[in-house]
BAFIKE-732601 format. One record per residue (C-alpha): residue in one letter; x, y, z. Coordinates in steps of 0.25 Angstrom, whole numbers. Layout:
  res      u      v      w
    A      X      Y      Z
...
This chain:
  res      u      v      w
    X      0      0      0
    X      5     14     -4
    X      6     24      8
    X     -2     36      4
    X     -1     48     14
    X     -8     61     13
    X      3     72     14
    X     -6     79     25
    X     -3     67     34
    X     11     70     35
    X     13     79     46
    X     28     79     50
    X     41     75     45
    X     42     62     53
    X     29     57     46
    X     34     61     33
    X     47     53     35
    X     39     41     39
    X     30     42     27
    X     42     44     18
    X     49     31     24
    X     36     23     23
    X     35     27      8
    X     50     24      6
    X     47     10     11
    X     35      8      2
    X     42     13    -10
    X     53      3     -8
    X     43     -8     -6
    X     35     -5    -18
    X     48     -2    -26
    X     53    -16    -23
    X     40    -23    -24
    X     34    -16    -36
    X     45     -9    -43
    X     49      5    -45
    X     39      8    -56
    X     27      2    -49
    X     16     13    -47
    X     15     11    -32
    X     30     12    -31
    X     30     25    -39
    X     18     31    -30
    X     25     28    -17
    X     38     35    -23
    X     30     47    -27
    X     23     48    -13
    X     37     46     -6
    X     42     58    -15
    X     30     66    -10
    X     33     63      4
    X     48     66      3
    X     45     80     -3
    X     36     82      8
    X     47     79     18
    X     57     88     11
    X     47     99     12
    X     44     97     27
    X     59     97     29
    X     61    110     21
    X     50    117     30
    X     58    115     43
């Protein structure tokens, strides 16, 4: 199952880091099992990119 979280659910940097770590694990799992060109793998990768950008923006605000 692909984890989909609303951006509004992420309140702090710690939660954001936990989400990023979880998505990294999912990405590795799907990449190994389904391949890098699988639609689910790509979707997780794109979602991970989104959360990494959110993390970078939060750090830049401090």
